[in-house]
N, CA, C and O of each residue as an XYZ file, in Angstrom:
468
protein
N     -27.762     16.567     31.983
C     -27.361     16.910     30.558
C     -26.445     15.685     30.075
O     -25.578     15.154     30.768
N     -26.780     15.341     28.802
C     -25.958     14.229     28.128
C     -25.115     14.968     27.187
O     -25.534     16.000     26.661
N     -23.948     14.497     26.945
C     -23.050     14.870     25.879
C     -22.406     13.656     25.187
O     -21.785     12.817     25.840
N     -22.559     13.577     23.886
C     -22.119     12.273     23.079
C     -21.365     12.688     21.971
O     -21.611     13.760     21.419
N     -20.337     11.829     21.540
C     -19.725     11.985     20.372
C     -20.346     11.058     19.175
O     -20.870      9.981     19.460
N     -20.275     11.463     17.988
C     -20.939     10.841     16.937
C     -19.899     10.860     15.702
O     -19.327     11.888     15.338
N     -19.732      9.624     15.118
C     -19.086      9.629     13.937
C     -19.937      9.430     12.572
O     -20.579      8.410     12.322
N     -19.858     10.387     11.858
C     -20.697     10.530     10.538
C     -19.879     10.063      9.532
O     -18.757     10.545      9.379
N     -20.432      8.914      8.613
C     -19.782      8.450      7.514
C     -20.425      8.998      6.239
O     -21.645      8.942      6.087
N     -19.673      9.486      5.393
C     -20.050      9.946      3.989
C     -19.068      9.438      2.954
O     -17.948      9.009      3.229
N     -19.603      9.528      1.701
C     -18.620      9.241      0.672
C     -17.584     10.500      0.578
O     -17.984     11.632      0.849
N     -16.400     10.284      0.230
C     -15.310     11.290      0.149
C     -15.777     12.438     -0.687
O     -15.500     13.592     -0.359
N     -16.437     12.177     -1.696
C     -16.918     13.063     -2.750
C     -18.021     14.183     -2.142
O     -18.170     15.334     -2.554
N     -18.697     13.574     -1.129
C     -19.861     14.367     -0.744
C     -19.486     15.132      0.606
O     -20.362     15.795      1.162
N     -18.249     15.056      1.122
C     -17.968     15.389      2.543
C     -18.043     16.982      2.627
O     -18.563     17.525      3.602
N     -17.569     17.616      1.699
C     -17.760     19.135      1.668
C     -19.313     19.624      1.769
O     -19.626     20.607      2.442
N     -20.084     18.986      1.169
C     -21.527     19.360      1.265
C     -22.141     19.019      2.562
O     -22.977     19.756      3.085
N     -21.698     17.797      3.144
C     -22.148     17.545      4.361
C     -21.666     18.158      5.515
O     -22.355     18.302      6.524
N     -20.411     18.556      5.397
C     -19.654     19.503      6.405
C     -20.416     20.779      6.379
O     -20.759     21.257      7.460
N     -20.721     21.390      5.268
C     -21.416     22.694      5.380
C     -22.667     22.622      6.101
O     -23.041     23.536      6.837
N     -23.376     21.474      5.893
C     -24.735     21.276      6.607
C     -24.466     21.233      8.199
O     -25.046     21.970      8.997
N     -23.487     20.248      8.549
C     -23.292     20.120      9.896
C     -22.683     21.188     10.667
O     -22.923     21.373     11.860
N     -21.839     21.935      9.917
C     -21.210     23.156     10.608
C     -22.224     24.255     10.982
O     -22.057     24.931     11.997
N     -23.224     24.422     10.198
C     -24.332     25.346     10.374
C     -25.437     24.804     11.053
O     -26.370     25.587     11.232
N     -25.575     23.536     11.520
C     -26.685     23.006     12.110
C     -26.688     23.416     13.646
O     -25.689     23.645     14.327
N     -28.056     23.462     14.062
C     -28.224     23.770     15.588
C     -28.382     22.489     16.325
O     -28.661     22.482     17.524
N     -28.210     21.407     15.632
C     -28.446     20.098     16.546
C     -27.152     19.333     16.720
O     -27.174     18.226     17.258
N     -25.976     19.899     16.270
C     -24.741     19.230     16.625
C     -23.587     20.209     16.479
O     -23.747     21.282     15.897
N     -22.406     19.835     17.017
C     -21.106     20.740     17.025
C     -20.131     19.936     16.126
O     -19.897     18.755     16.380
N     -19.617     20.515     15.175
C     -18.480     19.960     14.370
C     -17.238     20.048     15.033
O     -17.024     21.061     15.699
N     -16.234     19.008     14.955
C     -15.136     19.138     15.506
C     -13.883     18.681     14.524
O     -12.805     19.274     14.575
N     -14.106     17.654     13.693
C     -12.933     17.206     12.951
C     -13.572     16.268     11.824
O     -14.665     15.714     11.942
N     -12.731     16.175     10.717
C     -13.000     15.296      9.653
C     -11.776     14.766      8.871
O     -10.695     15.356      8.868
N     -11.998     13.705      8.259
C     -10.907     13.091      7.518
C     -11.620     12.723      6.158
O     -12.476     11.847      6.036
N     -11.142     13.511      5.185
C     -11.769     13.455      3.852
C     -11.600     12.080      3.114
O     -12.419     11.528      2.380
N     -10.347     11.657      3.478
C      -9.909     10.398      2.750
C     -10.757      9.208      3.184
O     -11.063      8.336      2.370
N     -11.144      9.164      4.479
C     -11.958      8.114      5.073
C     -13.320      8.468      5.082
O     -14.121      7.596      5.420
N     -13.764      9.676      4.748
C     -15.164      9.947      4.671
C     -15.858     10.015      6.112
O     -17.043      9.715      6.257
N     -15.126     10.387      7.055
C     -15.470     10.467      8.453
C     -15.432     11.833      8.967
O     -14.451     12.560      8.809
N     -16.708     12.256      9.704
C     -16.899     13.485     10.335
C     -17.032     13.296     11.826
O     -17.790     12.395     12.185
N     -16.472     13.937     12.662
C     -16.791     13.743     14.209
C     -17.487     15.043     14.594
O     -17.049     16.165     14.338
N     -18.665     14.758     15.263
C     -19.517     15.756     15.927
C     -19.850     15.392     17.258
O     -19.671     14.239     17.650
N     -20.325     16.288     17.989
C     -20.909     15.989     19.362
C     -22.321     16.616     19.462
O     -22.612     17.702     18.961
N     -23.130     15.860     20.128
C     -24.440     16.224     20.370
C     -24.705     16.367     21.970
O     -24.047     15.774     22.824
N     -25.735     17.219     22.214
C     -26.072     17.162     23.699
C     -27.475     17.345     23.899
O     -28.133     17.928     23.037
N     -28.055     16.867     25.045
C     -29.503     16.906     25.238
C     -29.824     16.704     26.835
O     -28.955     16.318     27.617
N     -30.867     16.941     27.142
C     -31.426     16.769     28.539
C     -31.618     15.346     28.893
O     -31.634     14.932     30.053
N     -31.760     14.636     27.859
C     -31.969     13.098     28.078
C     -31.673     12.355     26.855
O     -31.391     12.939     25.808
N     -31.726     11.148     26.952
C     -31.436     10.173     25.694
C     -32.465     10.396     24.534
O     -32.148     10.249     23.354
N     -33.714     10.759     24.946
C     -34.503     10.827     23.752
C     -34.182     12.076     22.960
O     -34.406     12.070     21.750
N     -33.672     13.151     23.553
C     -33.298     14.319     22.904
C     -31.992     14.099     22.006
O     -31.845     14.640     20.910
N     -31.214     13.383     22.501
C     -29.937     12.862     21.740
C     -30.409     11.925     20.615
O     -29.857     12.024     19.519
N     -31.310     11.096     20.788
C     -31.776     10.164     19.715
C     -32.338     11.082     18.482
O     -32.014     10.937     17.303
N     -33.168     11.971     18.955
C     -33.711     12.865     17.909
C     -32.669     13.597     17.109
O     -32.829     13.813     15.908
N     -31.572     13.990     17.794
C     -30.423     14.716     17.163
C     -29.781     13.877     16.053
O     -29.571     14.233     14.893
N     -29.475     12.548     16.698
C     -28.723     11.629     15.713
C     -29.743     11.362     14.562
O     -29.242     11.167     13.455
N     -31.053     11.328     14.663
C     -31.906     10.999     13.455
C     -31.718     12.186     12.515
O     -31.633     11.998     11.302
N     -31.645     13.497     13.094
C     -31.519     14.632     12.234
C     -30.279     14.458     11.376
O     -30.316     14.734     10.177
N     -29.141     13.988     11.988
C     -27.895     13.982     11.303
C     -27.966     12.827     10.330
O     -27.332     12.881      9.276
N     -28.747     11.738     10.658
C     -28.916     10.635      9.632
C     -29.716     11.157      8.355
O     -29.536     10.693      7.229
N     -30.596     12.148      8.649
C     -31.368     12.596      7.490
C     -30.798     13.636      6.527
O     -31.352     14.007      5.493
N     -29.592     14.071      7.009
C     -28.843     14.962      6.085
C     -28.637     14.328      4.843
O     -28.327     13.137      4.849
N     -28.763     14.951      3.758
C     -28.469     14.330      2.422
C     -27.028     13.854      2.304
O     -26.115     14.580      2.699
N     -26.778     12.563      1.730
C     -25.509     12.002      1.656
C     -24.856     11.395      2.722
O     -23.759     10.855      2.574
N     -25.493     11.444      3.877
C     -24.943     10.809      4.997
C     -25.295      9.235      4.984
O     -26.452      8.816      4.933
N     -24.311      8.534      5.029
C     -24.423      7.083      5.074
C     -24.838      6.519      6.322
O     -25.800      5.756      6.424
N     -24.015      6.944      7.401
C     -24.391      6.615      8.794
C     -24.012      7.634      9.889
O     -23.165      8.488      9.627
N     -24.533      7.592     10.973
C     -24.142      8.443     12.029
C     -24.385      7.549     13.288
O     -25.511      7.243     13.681
N     -23.249      7.171     13.867
C     -23.152      6.244     14.977
C     -22.640      6.903     16.257
O     -21.608      7.574     16.242
N     -23.342      6.717     17.336
C     -22.828      7.078     18.672
C     -21.587      6.490     19.097
O     -21.513      5.264     19.022
N     -20.618      7.120     19.519
C     -19.307      6.532     19.900
C     -19.117      6.507     21.396
O     -18.766      5.504     22.017
N     -19.360      7.619     21.899
C     -19.042      7.691     23.368
C     -20.192      8.599     23.993
O     -20.710      9.459     23.281
N     -20.550      8.444     25.153
C     -21.667      9.094     25.815
C     -21.241      9.473     27.275
O     -20.570      8.709     27.969
N     -21.693     10.752     27.712
C     -21.506     11.059     29.159
C     -22.726     11.572     29.636
O     -23.322     12.399     28.945
N     -23.216     11.180     30.787
C     -24.447     11.572     31.414
C     -24.289     12.024     32.752
O     -23.866     11.213     33.576
N     -24.566     13.218     33.115
C     -24.482     13.649     34.507
C     -25.172     12.933     35.500
O     -24.732     12.687     36.623
N     -26.428     12.561     34.985
C     -27.343     11.752     36.015
C     -26.575     10.584     36.452
O     -26.472     10.358     37.657
N     -25.974      9.749     35.497
C     -25.457      8.565     35.718
C     -24.162      8.856     36.806
O     -23.961      8.169     37.807
N     -23.496      9.794     36.469
C     -22.283     10.205     37.306
C     -22.690     10.533     38.765
O     -22.064     10.100     39.732
N     -23.726     11.287     38.853
C     -24.298     11.496     40.239
C     -24.904     10.381     40.842
O     -24.889     10.302     42.070
N     -25.415      9.536     40.185
C     -25.831      8.228     40.904
C     -24.824      7.282     41.368
O     -24.918      6.594     42.384
N     -23.795      7.302     40.495
C     -22.623      6.488     41.012
C     -21.911      7.160     42.151
O     -21.403      6.469     43.035
N     -21.848      8.437     42.178
C     -21.196      9.107     43.370
C     -22.038      8.728     44.522
O     -21.474      8.185     45.472
N     -23.335      8.943     44.571
C     -24.176      8.559     45.615
C     -23.979      7.150     46.002
O     -23.923      6.883     47.202
N     -23.863      6.184     45.085
C     -23.602      4.822     45.422
C     -22.316      4.621     46.101
O     -22.282      3.895     47.095
N     -21.197      5.225     45.637
C     -19.969      5.046     46.369
C     -20.024      5.645     47.703
O     -19.489      5.034     48.627
N     -20.595      6.748     47.914
C     -20.710      7.285     49.283
C     -21.422      6.586     50.259
O     -21.164      6.754     51.451
N     -22.401      5.723     49.829
C     -23.156      4.899     50.682
C     -22.459      3.635     51.111
O     -22.829      2.959     52.070
N     -21.474      3.371     50.377
C     -20.511      2.155     50.661
C     -19.768      2.306     51.936
O     -19.480      1.303     52.589
N     -19.400      3.639     52.378
C     -18.699      3.769     53.551
C     -17.266      4.067     53.271
O     -16.866      4.268     52.124
N     -16.456      4.096     54.369
C     -15.036      4.354     54.238
C     -14.180      3.279     53.585
O     -14.508      2.098     53.474
N     -13.136      3.783     53.200
C     -12.225      2.712     52.568
C     -11.536      1.911     53.799
O     -11.111      2.483     54.803
N     -11.485      0.580     53.597
C     -10.883     -0.235     54.667
C      -9.574      0.227     54.928
O      -8.804      0.422     53.987
N      -9.202      0.442     56.210
C      -7.936      0.952     56.793
C      -6.620      0.202     56.022
O      -5.629      0.878     55.744
N      -6.675     -1.029     55.746
C      -5.518     -1.867     55.304
C      -5.169     -1.226     53.912
O      -4.004     -1.271     53.517
N      -6.152     -0.631     53.160
C      -5.749     -0.087     51.782
C      -4.970      1.249     51.823
O      -4.332      1.713     50.878
N      -5.109      1.802     53.043
C      -4.151      2.964     53.180
C      -2.918      2.830     54.040
O      -2.250      3.802     54.393
N      -2.646      1.563     54.363
C      -1.480      0.956     54.991
C      -0.244      0.975     54.193
O      -0.084      0.027     53.424
N       0.689      1.922     54.244
C       1.748      1.800     53.406
C       2.755      0.571     53.747
O       3.482      0.064     52.893
N       2.713      0.217     54.915
C       3.597     -0.991     55.394
C       3.159     -2.311     54.979
O       3.914     -3.281     55.045
N       1.933     -2.384     54.541
C       1.486     -3.660     54.100
C       1.888     -3.963     52.574
O       1.680     -3.202     51.629
N       2.512     -5.239     52.517
C       3.044     -5.672     51.169
C       1.804     -6.243     50.337
O       0.916     -6.898     50.883
N       1.815     -5.956     49.032
C       0.693     -6.475     48.340
C       0.617     -8.120     48.156
O      -0.391     -8.770     47.880
N       1.875     -8.583     48.372
C       1.959    -10.061     48.377
C       1.319    -10.601     49.615
O       0.916    -11.765     49.607
N       1.206     -9.928     50.572
C       0.649    -10.474     51.805
C      -0.963    -10.320     51.973
O      -1.525    -10.772     52.971
N      -1.560     -9.754     51.093
C      -2.980     -9.506     51.123
C      -3.667    -10.903     50.456
O      -3.292    -11.381     49.385
N      -4.518    -11.346     51.120
C      -5.306    -12.493     50.722
C      -6.682    -12.084     50.619
O      -7.338    -11.779     51.616
N      -7.214    -12.064     49.266
C      -8.630    -11.566     48.859
C      -9.527    -12.617     49.266
O      -9.319    -13.794     48.972
N     -10.666    -12.166     50.034
C     -11.640    -13.104     50.491
C     -12.948    -12.863     49.934
O     -13.972    -13.354     50.410
N     -12.909    -11.991     48.773
C     -14.207    -11.832     48.120
C     -15.099    -10.409     48.469
O     -15.952     -9.912     47.733
N     -14.662     -9.910     49.778
C     -15.244     -8.741     50.147
C     -14.430     -7.973     51.236
O     -14.532     -8.363     52.399
N     -13.753     -7.072     50.987
C     -12.855     -6.444     52.176
C     -13.564     -5.806     53.154
O     -13.002     -5.635     54.236
N     -14.737     -5.400     52.988
C     -15.653     -4.728     53.982
C     -15.995     -5.811     55.009
O     -16.065     -5.476     56.191
N     -16.199     -6.994     54.678
C     -16.722     -7.990     55.562
C     -15.435     -8.645     56.317
O     -15.578     -9.296     57.352
N     -14.372     -8.455     55.808
C     -13.202     -9.169     56.297
C     -12.531     -8.331     57.429
O     -12.289     -7.144     57.210
N     -12.212     -8.917     58.667
C     -11.783     -8.244     59.719
C     -10.192     -8.385     59.582
O      -9.654     -9.441     59.914
N      -9.522     -7.414     59.139
C      -8.104     -7.615     58.815
C      -7.319     -6.830     59.961
O      -6.088     -6.811     59.965
């Protein structure tokens, strides 16, 4: 599952019309707007990037929308891959849990896992 935030830009005079459309839409969730700036914040979700792109295109096709830009994205698949990657790295070097070691005494050699400290 992917979840992304989108900033929708409209002219101030058109914001009420666009808000009505986006609030009732099944392809996004409305969260906030600033009429003076002509900005609306919505989120979209999807099973993958292609579904999210389709939803952004629907937002862009709403009459009076100037632009709809992805601002932040979250992907469960990416998070799980990174967790797996971290787990394969092995344990944290013992020196990083040593409260008696002073930071000034640590000399970085490029890879703490290969350094025998």
